[in-house]
C-alpha positions in Angstrom: -142.4 130.3 -27.5 -141.2 130.0 -31.1 -143.0 133.3 -32.2 -141.6 135.2 -29.3 -138.3 137.1 -29.3 -138.2 136.5 -25.5 -139.6 133.5 -23.8 -139.4 132.8 -20.1 -140.7 129.6 -18.5 -140.8 128.9 -14.7 -138.2 131.5 -13.9 -137.3 131.7 -10.2 -134.8 133.9 -8.3 -133.7 133.4 -4.7 -131.9 135.7 -2.3 -130.5 133.2 0.1 -133.5 131.3 1.4 -136.0 133.9 0.3 -137.6 133.3 -3.1 -138.1 136.8 -4.7 -139.5 135.5 -8.1 -141.5 132.3 -8.3 -141.9 130.3 -11.5 -142.7 133.3 -13.8 -143.6 132.5 -17.4 -143.7 135.4 -19.8 -143.5 135.9 -23.6 -142.7 139.0 -25.6 -143.3 139.2 -29.4 -140.9 141.1 -31.6 -141.8 144.7 -32.1 -144.1 145.0 -29.1 -144.0 146.4 -25.6 -144.7 144.1 -22.7 -145.0 145.7 -19.3 -144.7 144.2 -15.9 -146.5 146.2 -13.2 -146.9 145.6 -9.5 -146.2 147.1 -6.1 -142.9 147.8 -4.5 -141.2 144.5 -3.5 -143.1 142.4 -6.0 -139.9 141.2 -7.8 -140.1 143.4 -10.9 -136.5 144.7 -10.9 -135.3 141.3 -9.7 -136.9 139.7 -12.8 -135.1 142.1 -15.2 -131.7 141.6 -13.5 -132.2 137.8 -13.8 -133.0 138.2 -17.5 -129.9 140.3 -17.9 -127.7 137.7 -16.1 -126.9 140.0 -13.2 -128.6 137.6 -10.8 -128.6 133.8 -10.9 -131.9 132.2 -11.6 -133.6 128.9 -12.2 -135.9 128.1 -15.2 -135.6 128.6 -18.9 -134.9 131.8 -20.9 -135.0 131.8 -24.7 -133.9 134.8 -26.8 -134.7 134.6 -30.5 -135.3 130.9 -30.0 -131.9 130.2 -28.5 -131.5 129.1 -24.8 -129.4 131.8 -23.0 -129.8 130.3 -19.5 -126.0 129.6 -19.2 -124.8 132.9 -20.7 -123.3 135.5 -18.4 -124.1 139.2 -18.5 -121.6 140.0 -21.3 -122.9 137.1 -23.4 -126.5 138.4 -23.2 -125.3 141.9 -24.1 -123.4 140.5 -27.1 -126.6 138.7 -28.1 -128.4 142.0 -28.4 -130.1 142.6 -25.0 -129.7 146.0 -23.3 -130.8 147.0 -19.8 -131.6 150.6 -18.7 -131.3 150.2 -14.9 -133.5 151.9 -12.4 -130.7 154.2 -11.2 -129.5 154.9 -14.7 -125.9 154.5 -13.7 -124.4 157.2 -15.9 -120.9 158.5 -15.8 -121.6 161.8 -14.2 -118.2 163.4 -14.7 -118.2 162.5 -18.4 -120.0 164.5 -21.2 -123.3 163.4 -22.7 -121.6 162.4 -25.9 -118.9 160.4 -24.2 -121.6 158.5 -22.2 -123.3 157.7 -25.5 -120.0 156.5 -27.1 -119.6 154.0 -24.2 -122.9 152.5 -25.3 -121.3 151.4 -28.5 -118.9 149.0 -26.7 -120.8 145.9 -28.0 -120.5 147.0 -31.6 -116.8 148.0 -31.0 -116.1 144.5 -29.6 -117.8 142.9 -32.6 -115.4 145.0 -34.8 -118.4 146.6 -36.6 -117.4 149.4 -39.0 -118.8 152.8 -38.2 -119.8 151.7 -34.7 -120.6 155.2 -33.7 -123.1 155.8 -36.6 -126.0 155.3 -34.2 -125.3 158.7 -32.6 -127.3 160.6 -35.2 -130.3 158.3 -34.7 -130.1 158.9 -30.9 -129.9 162.6 -31.3 -132.9 162.6 -33.7 -135.0 160.8 -30.9 -133.6 163.0 -28.1 -132.8 166.4 -29.6 -132.2 167.7 -26.1 -129.2 165.5 -25.8 -127.8 167.0 -29.0 -128.2 170.5 -27.4 -126.3 169.2 -24.3 -123.8 166.9 -25.9 -120.8 168.6 -24.3 -122.4 169.0 -20.9 -121.5 166.8 -18.0 -124.0 164.0 -17.4 -124.1 164.9 -13.7 -125.5 168.3 -14.4 -128.5 167.1 -16.4 -132.1 167.2 -15.1 -133.8 163.9 -14.1 -135.6 163.6 -17.4 -132.5 164.4 -19.4 -130.6 161.7 -17.5 -133.3 159.2 -18.3 -133.1 160.2 -22.0 -129.3 159.7 -21.9 -129.6 156.3 -20.2 -132.0 155.1 -22.9 -129.9 156.7 -25.7 -126.8 155.0 -24.4 -128.6 151.6 -24.5 -129.7 152.4 -28.1 -126.1 153.0 -29.2 -125.6 149.2 -29.0 -128.4 148.6 -31.5 -130.1 146.1 -29.2 -132.8 143.8 -30.4 -134.5 143.8 -27.0 -134.6 146.8 -24.6 -135.2 146.2 -20.9 -136.4 149.3 -19.1 -136.5 149.4 -15.3 -138.8 152.0 -13.8 -138.1 154.8 -16.4 -140.7 157.1 -14.7 -138.9 156.9 -11.3 -138.6 160.4 -9.8 -139.8 162.3 -12.8 -142.6 164.8 -13.1 -145.8 163.6 -14.8 -145.2 165.7 -17.9 -141.7 164.2 -18.3 -143.1 160.7 -17.7 -145.5 161.2 -20.6 -142.7 162.5 -22.8 -140.4 159.5 -22.0 -143.1 156.9 -22.5 -144.2 158.6 -25.7 -140.7 158.1 -27.0 -140.7 154.5 -25.8 -143.9 154.0 -27.9 -142.1 155.5 -30.9 -139.2 153.1 -30.4 -141.8 150.2 -30.6 -143.3 151.7 -33.7 -139.8 151.7 -35.2 -139.6 147.9 -34.6 -137.9 147.8 -31.1 -138.9 145.0 -28.7 -139.3 146.4 -25.2 -139.8 144.8 -21.8 -141.0 147.7 -19.5 -141.0 147.2 -15.7 -143.0 150.0 -14.1 -144.7 150.9 -10.9 -146.7 153.7 -12.6 -149.3 151.3 -13.8 -151.5 153.9 -15.5 -148.7 155.2 -17.7 -147.4 151.7 -18.5 -150.7 150.3 -19.5 -151.3 153.2 -21.8 -148.1 152.5 -23.9 -147.9 148.7 -23.7 -149.4 146.0 -25.9 -149.5 143.3 -23.3 -149.1 143.4 -19.5 -148.3 141.1 -16.6 -149.2 142.0 -13.0 -146.5 140.7 -10.6 -147.4 140.3 -6.9 -145.1 138.7 -4.3 -142.9 137.3 -7.1 -145.7 135.6 -9.0 -147.8 136.5 -12.0 -151.2 137.4 -10.6 -152.8 138.6 -13.9 -151.9 138.9 -17.6 -153.5 140.0 -20.8 -153.7 142.7 -23.4 -152.8 146.0 -21.7 -156.0 147.7 -22.7 -158.0 144.8 -21.2 -156.1 144.9 -17.9 -156.6 148.7 -17.7 -160.3 148.0 -17.5 -160.0 145.1 -15.0 -161.7 146.0 -11.7 -158.9 144.3 -9.8 -156.2 146.4 -11.5 -158.3 149.6 -11.2 -158.8 149.0 -7.5 -155.2 148.1 -6.7 -153.2 150.3 -9.1 -155.2 152.9 -10.9 -157.1 154.5 -8.1 -159.7 157.1 -8.7 -158.6 158.0 -12.2 -161.0 155.4 -13.6 -163.9 156.1 -11.2 -167.2 156.5 -13.0 -169.7 159.3 -12.7 -173.4 158.5 -12.3 -173.8 158.9 -16.1 -171.3 156.1 -16.6 -168.6 158.3 -18.0 -165.1 158.1 -16.8 -163.9 160.8 -14.5 -160.2 161.9 -14.3 -158.9 162.3 -10.7 
């Protein structure tokens, strides 16, 4: 785990007597995208919430080589981990710019000078947010709300970004745009753990992938390799990878 920015060993999460995540082991190298795909109810979001300290868990979590098992949510935020939750959880009655400012709380708490200087960077990635900076967050489109949620997380200058279902409820064109931006963040050095039910989109942008089924890792490997695995194709990719008699791939 020493070469990984994030290392998880035998992580388990229980809801009462029900084990939602069972002994998951996962590694994420700095500057890469690792995706966790799987069906509804597989434990994907539970895994992210446990990593963030929102849910209690058993097992070992290392971040930058340091054990963070005992740290609470605030401690993990201060260490440099940011979560973009599935429901985005924006402040709908506040403006776009004020939502972004709230993302700088970690830097404000650390008494960093110019803690709002990340705003220009966020606007360069999401120019649509710059156009709507005075608009109430609750009046944005679904894609714009997702951009704002990611932008707010980036205001904290995280070392690790956890994304929970960023494609949820979005049109295919907007999904492509959002995940293209996620890929750009990786190219700029960001480490990203992407939980996603849209397996096709996730495997296209990720470097490494894990398939989670019933709380356990069923498959793992390079994302490009898993995208060609018959088990993944049959279960998650459907007809988009069906082959014509000539052997060429046919889009659904």
